[in-house]
C-alpha positions as CSV (number, residue, x, y, z in Angstrom):
1,M,-103.5,-51.2,52.7
2,M,-101.0,-53.7,53.9
3,D,-98.3,-52.2,56.4
4,P,-94.8,-53.1,54.5
5,G,-93.0,-54.1,57.7
6,S,-95.8,-57.2,57.5
7,G,-95.8,-58.1,53.9
8,I,-95.4,-57.4,50.7
9,D,-97.4,-53.8,50.1
10,W,-98.4,-54.5,46.4
11,L,-99.4,-50.6,45.9
12,Y,-96.3,-49.5,47.0
13,L,-94.5,-51.9,44.9
14,S,-96.3,-50.6,42.2
15,G,-95.1,-47.2,43.0
16,I,-91.6,-48.8,42.9
17,G,-92.3,-50.2,39.6
18,K,-93.4,-46.5,38.6
19,A,-90.5,-44.8,39.4
20,I,-88.3,-47.1,37.5
21,L,-90.1,-47.2,34.4
22,L,-89.5,-43.0,34.6
23,G,-86.2,-43.2,35.8
24,E,-86.6,-41.5,39.6
25,F,-84.1,-43.3,40.9
26,I,-81.5,-41.7,38.9
27,I,-79.9,-39.3,41.2
28,I,-78.1,-36.1,39.4
29,G,-74.8,-36.0,41.0
30,P,-71.1,-35.2,39.9
31,A,-71.1,-38.7,38.2
32,L,-73.9,-37.7,36.1
33,W,-72.5,-34.0,35.3
34,V,-69.2,-36.2,33.8
35,F,-71.8,-37.9,32.0
36,F,-73.3,-34.7,30.3
37,G,-69.9,-33.0,30.0
38,I,-68.6,-35.8,27.4
39,L,-72.3,-35.8,25.7
40,G,-72.3,-32.3,25.3
41,A,-68.3,-31.8,24.6
42,F,-68.9,-34.6,22.0
43,L,-71.7,-33.7,20.1
44,I,-70.4,-30.1,19.8
45,T,-67.6,-31.2,18.7
46,R,-68.6,-33.5,15.9
47,G,-70.6,-30.8,14.6
48,I,-68.0,-28.2,14.4
49,T,-65.4,-30.9,12.9
50,R,-68.3,-31.9,10.6
51,F,-68.9,-28.7,9.5
52,I,-65.2,-27.5,8.8
53,R,-64.8,-31.5,6.8
54,H,-67.9,-29.6,4.8
55,R,-66.3,-26.3,4.1
56,S,-62.7,-27.9,3.3
57,N,-64.7,-30.3,0.8
58,T,-66.7,-27.2,-0.8
59,G,-63.2,-25.2,-1.4
60,A,-65.2,-22.6,0.5
61,S,-62.3,-20.6,2.7
62,A,-62.2,-20.1,6.2
63,A,-63.6,-17.4,7.5
64,G,-65.2,-16.9,10.7
65,P,-64.4,-18.4,14.7
66,I,-65.1,-21.9,13.4
67,K,-62.0,-23.5,11.8
68,D,-58.8,-25.0,12.3
69,I,-56.3,-23.8,15.2
70,T,-52.9,-23.4,14.2
71,I,-49.8,-22.5,16.5
72,G,-46.7,-22.1,14.3
73,G,-47.7,-23.8,11.7
74,V,-49.4,-26.8,13.5
75,H,-51.9,-28.0,13.9
76,I,-53.5,-28.3,17.5
77,H,-56.0,-31.2,17.9
78,H,-58.7,-31.0,20.0
79,Q,-57.5,-33.9,22.2
80,V,-54.9,-31.6,23.6
81,F,-57.3,-28.8,25.0
82,G,-59.1,-32.4,26.6
83,I,-56.4,-33.4,28.4
84,V,-55.6,-30.0,29.7
85,T,-59.3,-29.2,30.9
86,M,-59.0,-32.8,32.5
87,F,-55.6,-32.2,34.5
88,L,-57.2,-29.0,35.3
89,S,-60.2,-30.1,36.6
90,G,-59.3,-33.1,38.2
91,L,-56.4,-31.0,39.9
92,L,-58.8,-28.9,41.7
93,I,-61.5,-31.2,42.6
94,I,-58.8,-32.9,44.2
95,A,-56.8,-29.9,45.6
96,T,-59.9,-27.7,46.8
97,G,-61.9,-30.8,48.6
98,A,-64.9,-29.1,46.1
99,T,-68.5,-30.0,47.1
100,D,-71.4,-29.3,45.8
101,T,-72.6,-26.9,43.3
102,P,-68.4,-26.2,42.2
103,L,-68.1,-30.0,42.8
104,N,-70.9,-30.4,39.9
105,V,-69.0,-27.3,37.7
106,L,-65.7,-29.3,37.9
107,A,-67.5,-32.4,37.2
108,L,-68.9,-30.9,34.4
109,L,-65.5,-29.7,32.9
110,F,-63.3,-33.0,33.9
111,G,-66.6,-34.4,31.3
112,V,-66.4,-31.7,28.8
113,G,-62.2,-32.6,28.8
114,V,-63.2,-36.6,28.5
115,G,-65.3,-36.1,25.6
116,L,-62.8,-33.8,23.6
117,A,-59.9,-36.3,24.1
118,F,-62.0,-39.4,24.0
119,D,-63.4,-38.2,20.1
120,E,-59.3,-38.5,19.1
121,F,-59.0,-41.8,20.8
122,A,-58.3,-43.5,17.5
123,L,-55.1,-41.0,16.9
124,W,-53.5,-41.9,20.1
125,W,-54.5,-45.5,19.1
126,H,-52.9,-45.6,16.0
127,L,-50.4,-42.5,16.6
128,D,-51.5,-41.0,13.3
129,D,-54.3,-38.6,12.5
130,V,-57.2,-41.6,11.5
131,Y,-60.1,-39.1,12.3
132,W,-61.8,-39.7,9.1
133,S,-60.9,-42.9,7.9
134,R,-62.4,-45.7,8.7
135,Q,-59.8,-46.8,11.6
136,G,-61.5,-43.4,12.9
137,R,-64.7,-44.9,13.7
138,K,-62.9,-46.5,17.0
139,S,-63.2,-42.9,18.4
140,I,-67.0,-43.3,18.4
141,D,-66.9,-46.2,20.3
142,A,-64.6,-45.0,22.7
143,V,-66.8,-42.2,23.7
144,A,-69.8,-44.7,23.3
145,W,-68.4,-46.8,26.2
146,A,-66.9,-43.5,28.4
147,L,-70.6,-42.7,28.4
148,V,-71.7,-46.3,29.3
149,I,-69.2,-46.7,31.9
150,T,-69.7,-43.1,33.6
151,A,-73.8,-43.5,33.3
152,S,-73.2,-47.6,35.1
153,V,-71.3,-46.0,38.1
154,R,-73.8,-43.4,38.5
155,A,-76.4,-45.6,38.6
156,V,-74.4,-48.1,41.1
157,L,-74.0,-45.5,43.4
158,D,-77.6,-44.5,43.1
159,L,-78.9,-47.8,44.0
160,F,-76.3,-48.0,47.0
161,T,-77.9,-44.4,48.1
162,V,-81.6,-46.0,47.7
163,F,-80.3,-48.9,49.8
164,E,-78.9,-46.9,52.4
165,G,-82.2,-45.4,52.9
166,V,-84.4,-48.4,52.9
167,A,-81.7,-49.7,55.4
168,E,-82.4,-46.7,57.7
169,A,-86.4,-47.1,57.4
170,G,-85.4,-50.7,58.9
171,N,-89.0,-52.2,57.7
172,M,-88.5,-53.3,54.1
173,W,-85.7,-55.5,54.1
174,W,-86.8,-56.9,50.8
175,L,-86.5,-53.9,49.1
176,P,-83.1,-53.8,48.1
177,V,-83.1,-57.4,47.3
178,L,-85.8,-56.8,44.6
179,L,-83.8,-53.4,43.2
180,A,-81.1,-56.1,42.8
181,A,-82.7,-58.9,41.1
182,I,-84.2,-56.4,38.9
183,T,-81.1,-54.6,38.0
184,V,-78.2,-56.8,38.1
185,I,-79.9,-60.1,37.0
186,P,-81.0,-59.1,33.5
187,A,-78.0,-56.9,33.4
188,V,-76.0,-60.2,33.9
189,I,-78.2,-62.3,31.4
190,C,-77.3,-59.2,28.9
191,M,-73.7,-59.7,29.4
192,L,-74.0,-63.4,28.9
193,K,-75.5,-63.3,25.6
194,G,-72.6,-61.0,24.5
195,K,-74.5,-57.1,24.7
196,L,-72.1,-55.6,26.7
197,V,-73.5,-51.9,26.3
198,T,-77.1,-53.0,26.6
199,G,-76.2,-54.7,30.1
200,S,-74.4,-51.9,31.1
201,L,-77.0,-49.6,30.0
202,G,-79.6,-51.9,31.8
203,I,-77.7,-51.1,35.1
204,V,-78.5,-47.5,34.2
205,Y,-82.2,-47.8,32.9
206,Q,-83.7,-51.2,34.3
207,P,-86.3,-51.9,31.1
208,I,-83.1,-51.8,29.5
209,G,-82.0,-55.0,30.7
210,W,-84.9,-56.6,30.3
211,I,-85.6,-55.9,27.0
212,G,-81.9,-57.4,25.7
213,A,-82.5,-60.3,28.7
214,F,-85.3,-61.4,26.0
215,R,-83.7,-61.1,22.8
216,L,-81.4,-63.1,20.9
217,A,-78.1,-64.0,22.5
218,K,-75.0,-63.1,19.8
219,P,-73.9,-66.2,18.2
220,E,-70.7,-66.5,19.8
221,S,-71.5,-65.7,23.2
222,F,-71.6,-67.5,26.3
223,W,-75.5,-68.2,26.2
224,A,-75.6,-69.2,22.7
225,R,-73.0,-71.6,23.5
226,H,-74.7,-73.3,26.2
227,F,-78.5,-72.8,25.7
228,Y,-78.5,-72.8,21.8
229,R,-78.4,-76.8,20.3
230,A,-76.0,-76.0,16.8
231,T,-79.5,-77.0,15.0
232,S,-81.7,-75.1,16.4
233,R,-84.0,-72.4,14.8
234,R,-82.8,-69.9,17.8
235,R,-79.0,-70.3,16.6
236,A,-79.8,-69.8,12.9
237,R,-81.8,-67.0,13.9
238,S,-79.0,-65.4,15.7
239,Q,-76.2,-66.0,13.1
240,R,-78.6,-64.5,10.9
241,R,-79.6,-61.4,12.9
242,F,-75.5,-60.7,13.9
243,G,-74.4,-61.7,10.9
244,T,-72.4,-59.3,8.0
245,D,-75.7,-56.9,8.2
246,Y,-75.2,-56.7,11.9
247,S,-71.7,-54.9,11.8
248,A,-72.8,-53.0,8.7
249,R,-75.7,-51.3,10.5
250,W,-73.5,-50.2,13.1
251,D,-70.7,-49.0,10.8
252,R,-74.2,-46.6,9.1
253,W,-75.3,-45.4,13.2
254,R,-71.5,-44.5,14.0
255,D,-71.0,-43.1,10.4
256,L,-74.4,-40.6,11.2
257,V,-72.8,-39.7,14.7
258,G,-69.7,-38.8,13.4
259,G,-69.3,-38.4,9.9
260,A,-68.9,-41.2,7.0
261,P,-64.6,-42.3,6.7
262,T,-63.1,-40.7,3.5
263,E,-62.4,-43.3,1.3
264,P,-59.0,-44.4,0.6
265,P,-57.6,-44.2,-3.5
266,A,-58.1,-46.9,-5.4
267,G,-55.2,-48.9,-5.4
268,H,-54.5,-48.2,-1.5
């Protein structure tokens, strides 16, 4: 076996590849606890709201602990609880200088607050109760972006941690360069192809970025405009794949997660 300081140790390199495939470079810390809080709060909240909606549509009485919260006849949206939770947990993080387990707990609570607030993102965007309308799909997108951004920040911090460890070792200067290349280059290609979510997720889990980098670009993206000729087969395939059916497929996924919107009455 070669000394990593004198050349490329291919056995060691294969170990790095295995670690990437298994996601072993991902470090569980406060930012990842925020991610778990957002995801958990969103899934639980959507499950509850869909249950309440189904019960209301069937005409069943609102019995039991799972029901809308009203104070003085005013419906209290769950974004209110999310904003309060973010405020209190964020304040405690700053005021107490929490570390280790207390910091992770507060980070989880902060993520719960973000999940509750962003699940009603469409309501603050439109200043109207559009939760179950077509406009309400913006909330699904907002939560998805919050998850992607949170995970991406965590992944970048993880890479810096790996770089620091390598720098202390002092004899594997090429490892940070390699990790940066296999992470950043595919992510940038995805961005140029108009695949912002795929590129962001590729920073978190590199194989996603590799797959997105090799797949077709969106027809209006920088990559398609500069590398797909107007009459090429790739441009034609891109236009077919990302046409009207593409948006309809994503809407079906949004509805699967968040619930199908209520269609407006005829003539409205």
